[in-house]
N, C-alpha and C positions, 0 to 999 in steps of 0.2 A: 680697376679698369675698364677699358670702351671695350662696348659688344656692340655686336652688329644686329641686324634687324633680323636676320635667320635665328643668332644665338638666343635673341630675346625671343621670340616666338618659340621655339625649342623647350627653354623651360619653362614659358607661360603651358606649352602642352604638357611638359613633364606633370606637374603640379597638376593640371586640371583632372589628370588620371592617375591622382592619388600619389605623386612623390609629396618631397616635403624641404626645401632649402632655406636658408640661414644666410641669412645677408647680413654681413657685418660692413659699417662704414668705418671709413680711415679721417680720423679726429685732425690731422695734420694738413688735409689736402685744402689746396688754399680754395678752391671752387670745384663743384660738379663737373666730371668731364662732360664733354661738349657732345650730343647723340643721345641716341635711345639708353635707356637703362632697364633692367628685367623687371616689371612689373609696375614700371614708372616710378622707380626708386627715387627720392633725391632727398637731399641733407640739406639744413638750414645753417647759420651762423649759431658759433660758439655757445651755450648757454652760461650763465654766471649764478653763483649762490648768493645768497643773505651777506652780510658782512660778519665775519665771524671774530674777529678782536676786535674788542670795545675799543680798545686805546686806536684804533685805526679804522674807522666808521666809515669811513669814504672808500677803504678797499673791499672789492666783491671777490670772493675765491673763484677759482675755475674746476676746482675738486670740493664734494661736498654730501655729503648724505642725503637721501630722498626718502620720503615715506613711502609705503607702497600698499595701496589697497586695492580690494578686486575679490572675484569669485572664480578669476580664472585658474584652472589645475595647475598651471606655472607658477603659479603663486602660494600654492600649499606651503605653508610654514616661513613665508618669507614676508617681513613687515617693514625691513627697510633696507634700500640699496646704496652703494658708496659712489656716487659717480666722476670721473675725471675728464674735465673736458669735453663734455657732454654736446650731442648736436641733436636737434629735434628732428624726425622723420616721417616723411608722407609716402602714399603708396597710388596707385592709380584706383585701389577700392580703398574700402574703409577701415584702417586698423583699428582695434583694440588695445589702448594703451597700457601696459604693463608697467611700466615705470614714465609717471608723469612730473611737470611742475610748471604751473602757472599756465596749464593748459596747452603746454606742448608735450609731445609724446617724444619720449629717448629711446623706449624699446617698445615696439608694438608687435602684433601677432592678426593674422587673417586665416581664417578659410577661405580656400580657393579653388571651385568645382569639388574634387572629390580629392583635393593635399591642401597642405597646410603652408604656411609661409611665417617666416618670422626677420624682425629688420632693426636691426641696433643701429642708432647713427654714430656712436664710435666705439669701435670693439675693446677700447683701452683698458675699459671697467671691469674688463675680463682677464687682463693681463697680469703678470706675478705681484707686482706691488699692492693691486684692490682685488684679486680674488679671495684674500682672507679677510678683507674688511666687511663688517656689516653681515649681510645673507648672500654676497656674492655668487661664493661657488655653490650656493644651493639653489638660486633663482637659475646660473647657467645649467647646471644639471637637470632641474625642473623642464627648463625650456626644451632642451633636448630631449627629453622623454616625452613631453609633449609631441614634439616634431616626429618621434618613431610610433607617437600613438600609445607610450607606454610599454613599448615592448624592450624590455631590458630583465636585467636576472637581480639587481638589488634595488631597494627604495631609492629615491635622490636624496633623502636626509641623512642616511648612514653614508652613501657616498661621499656628501657634503662633509660631515663629522670628519672623515678618515682624510680626504683632501687637504683640507685647511689642517688638519692636526698633524698628519705625519706625512704628507707629501713633499717631494727635498725635489729642485731641480739641480739634476748634476750640473757641476761647473766644469771650466776648461781643465785637463787632464794638468794639475801641477807636478812639477819634480817632486819626490819625496824629501829630499836632501831639507836638509834644518840650516846649514850654515850658508849665511847669503853669499859668502866671499865661492862658495863653490858650486854656486848656483850661478851660471851664465844667463846675463839679459841687459835690457836699456835700464836696472836698477843698480850697476855696478859701472865704476867707470875707474880707471887706472890714471892718475897724475903721477905716478914715479917715474914713467915712462919720459916724463916732460920735466923731470926735476931741475935742469939746467935752465930752463924758461921760468919755471917758478921763481927759481933763485936771483933770477935777473929781475923779477915785478918787485922783487924787496928792497930792492935798491932803490938809490935815489931819496931824496927828502921826503919824511912825512910828519906830519901835524902829529903832536901827542893826543893820543886816543883819549887821557883823563880830563886834560887844560884846554882842548879844542876840539871835544867831539866830532861834531858836525862837519868841521875840514877835514877830519881824517876819515869819518865814512864817505866823504863826497868823491876824497882823491880814493879810496877802497872799492867804490863803484868803477872809476875809471878804470881801475887796473885790472876789475874782472875782465873788462870787454877787449883785455890785451894777453888773457890766457888762451891757449890750445882751442882752435873752433870745437873737437870732440866734446868740452869739458864744457863750453858753455851751449853747447848744442844740448847735451844731456840735463841741464840744470834748465835751461826753456821746455823742452819738452815735459819735464816732469813737473814745471810750472804749471803749465796746459793742462796736463794730460794723465798726468799722475804715472805710479807705477801699480801692476797687480800686487807686489807685495807693499807696497806705501811708501817705501823707504827708497832714497838713493843714497849709495855708498859711495864716497870719492877717496880712493886708496891714494895712499902714498903722496902728502902733500909736505914739502920741508917743516920742520921745524926749529927753534934755537938752540943752535950745537952749544949753547951754556947752557942750558935752562936751569933756574934756580930748584931748590928742595920745594918738593909737593907742601905745597903749604899748611901748616897744623888748624889756620882758621879760613875755612872757605870763605866768609866774608870781608877778610883783607885782600888791599888792591897790591897784586903781585908784579914787580918791575922786572921787563926782560932785557935782556942787554939787545934784541934784536925782537921788533914786536910781528914776528910771523904770525903766531897763531892768530891774534886780534885782526889781524890784517885779513888773513884768510877767512875769519867768521863774518870781519865787514862785509867782506867783495861778496861772499855767498849770498848772505844775508839781502844784502840791496838788490841782488839779481832778481830774489823771490818775493819781495816785498820792503817792509821797513822791519828794522831792529827795534826791540822795545824791552825793558825790563818793569818790574813790579817792587813799589817801595818796600812791602814787605819780605821780599826774596833777595837776601845777601846786600841789605842796607839799598837797595835801587842798583847796584852796581849793573850794567849795561852787559859786561861779559862776564860771567857767571863762572866761578869755580867748582866744581863738584868733585870733592874729596871725602874720603871716609873720615868720621870724628869717633871716637871713642862715647861720647855722653848722647850721642844719635844714632849708635850702632842695629840697637832693633827697634827702631821707632822708624814709622812709615812717612819717610824722610828721603831726599836724594844723597844724604849725609848716612844713610843706612849702609850696614855689609854686612851684617848675620843672618839679616831676613831679606827675603825673595821681596823684592818692589815689584808688586804685581802689576798685569796688563793695566794702565790707565790710559786718558786722555789727559793731556797736560793742562792744570789748573781747568779742570771739568765745571767747576761750579762758578768761573769766575765770567762776568758780561762782556769781557774784553778778552779772551782766551788767545792764546796764540794760532796762528795757520800753520806755521812749522817750528820744529825744535831743531838746532843744530848742535850737536854733542862733537868734538874735536877732541881726540885723544892724544896726550901731551905725553902720556907714560903709564903704560898697562899695569895690571897690579902684578905681583911679584912671580905669583904662580901661572899667570893667563889662563886664569879658571874665568874671571869675569865674563859672564856672557851677555852682551845689550840684545835683547828679544822683543820682538814687534810682530805684530799680529795684522794682518789686512781686512778691512771687511769685505772689499772686493771678494775675498780669497773664501770668507765666511760665510756669507751672503745665501749662497746657494745650498746651505748645509741646514739652513733654519726652514722650519715648515711656512705653509701661508700666514697661519694665524698667529706664530712667533712673531713675524716678521709685521704684520697688522697691526699687533698690541707694542712693541717696540717703537711702531711710528707714533701712539698716542701720549701724549702730557699725564704720564703716569707714573712718571718717577723724579724723585728728590735725592739729589746726589748733598755731597758735606763739603764742610769749607777744610782744606788741606791744612795740617801741622801748623808749617811753616807760615800761614797768613791767619793764625790767631785761635784755630781751635784744638786747644791742649791736649786734649783728649781723643782727637779722631772720631767726633760723634758724626755717625752715618746719619744723612738725610736731615741736616740742619741747613742745607743750604736751597737754591731754586728749585722750582718745577719744573721739567724740562722733556724733551722727547729725547728717546736712544736714537733714533733714525729721522734724519729730517734732509730739507732738500729737495734735489730731483729725487722721486720717487725710485727712478730706471738706476742711477747712481746714487745711492744717498753716503750723506756725512753721517758718522758717527761721535756721540758722546757717552762715554761711559767710565765708570772708575769703580770697579766690583768693592773695593774696601771700602768704599764710601758711601754708596749709593743704594737707593732700596726703593722697589717698585711700592707703592700705597695703595696696591689690590694682590691679592695673591696669584693671579693670572698674569699679572705683568713681572712680579718677583720669578716667579719659575720663567718668563721668555728670558728674564735678565740672566739667570743662572745658566740657560740652554746656551745663551750667547758667549759668555765667558768658556762654555764648554767648548764650542764651536771654535773662537780665537786660539783657544791651547791647541786644537786639532791643527791648526794652520799655522803654527807660530814658526818663526825663523831666528835665527840668531845671529849674533857676529861678535868673536874675542876680539876688541877693537885693539889695533895696534898703534903703535907711533906715529904719527902725521893722518891717522885716518877723519875722516869727517863724514858721519851718518847725520843726513838730513831726514828728520820723519816727516810726514805729510798727517799733522796733528788730528785734520778732520776726516781721514779716508783710514788712519789705521792708530794702533796704540801701544805701546812701547812698555818696557819692566826693565829688571837685570835682576840678573841670579847672585845667590851669596858667594862671600869670599871672604878670605882672610887677611885684614891689612897687617901692618906691624909696624903703623907709626913711627918710622924712620927717615922721614924725611925723602923716600921713594916708592910713597905709595900709589895708587892707582891715580892718575890724576885728566878728568874731562874739563875742559871750558864748554860754557852753553851760552848760546843765544838763542832767544827767542823772537819771533819775526810775525808781523801783523801785515797783511797784504795792503789795508787801508788804515791810516793813522786815523781820518777821520770821526768815526765814531765814538774814540774814547775823549777827545780833544776835550771836553768837561773835566774829565781827571788826570787831565795832565797840565801842569802849570807852567807858564811863559814859554809855550810850543815846544816843552823838553818832550823827552822819549820815557821818561818814567810814569808808569800807569798810578795812582796813588789812589785806590778804591777801598772803603772802608767794609767792614763785614760786622755783622751780627751775630755772634755764635755764642 
């Protein structure tokens, strides 16, 4: 804010006479506003921490812990603070530094006349993603206690434990319905009303998707741009901003009128009279990024058939039917996991009972405590290698060490697989169990019908499937699946001859 000289004088007089003021700086403000500032407050350039990743010694982070030392009352019980994009601060009078690094003060206090002043270079260290980190909550409460000259009913230590351990921020008032189709919003777009236009898009020559895959994909990309604007707009918005539910449901796409029997072997290549399903999958995949496959999944098919099989009915696999396929991030263990998973329904199950379930991190996050959110952001978790990638017994924790929450701390991404993931310390394991519980609280589901396409944002939502009863009669539930990455470059060394099939081997 820009202050007038009169406002600065009034604040100064207020403190001189025994008042208290807490000044919170803005970490994103490009430069201090011109003109007078209360108490001569000024902040410097963003500070950076020491290299955190041994593999990238040239990269220095903007968020890092800092040791706290001193005998000030606001530091009672505080040993470390967690800084996010910190800015050094100064004032007209000397500040006692509570949080310092390399001679710079990021949080300072001073007595001024009969009153007290505290200044923070960037207040984001006390925002939701960081209040549960290190001793930030206790530091903030100690600081407020000192400003109030100790006039409070409970100790800062008790309050800090309560705040970080149980305090939850209320989220938006999401509708209580669990059926995605019954909940209007940007996560549903109806293609059925444009059926004649989509049928027309399938006319004309198309390269064979098996023998000339790249030409088929390029043509599918061009035909996406001929789709109705409302559909293209929904996909563009989903790619850029996502949805609160973490999914986009495109209803009513045309399917092959001469649909063959549901394949008994999901690894077999199915020949269609009209390649409608592969055309839609390729078109939407190209609009989101680049379709890819995995050598261990369905023999590396790009367009994968998801069907029930009797020998995998009770295994943790997309071919199961008699067990709940619990919430999971698709290939959570993989260094090149997909950004999106596309599920196109060619044929629902006989009883219409199979529910495709999703749960969004954006909806679940406000239900976590500050401490749980902080713990889930630390590299304290090991996930397991999927059954289909060689882990024959579905061993927990035989995969990489990772964070469950990562990326933008204010709108993080998610990697979780409760069936195969474990925390390496008890507190991490407890936070993982709590996350699974709150994901269940915000679950949404849809019984996919013929022509429905469900797009799952694999980094913001988890998905699963309920039990159902197959008959193995050629008319069982049949989905086609495509995985999509935003960028092919990171996996280039794991794909042969510029192909799209990722061939990464795992030690299991």
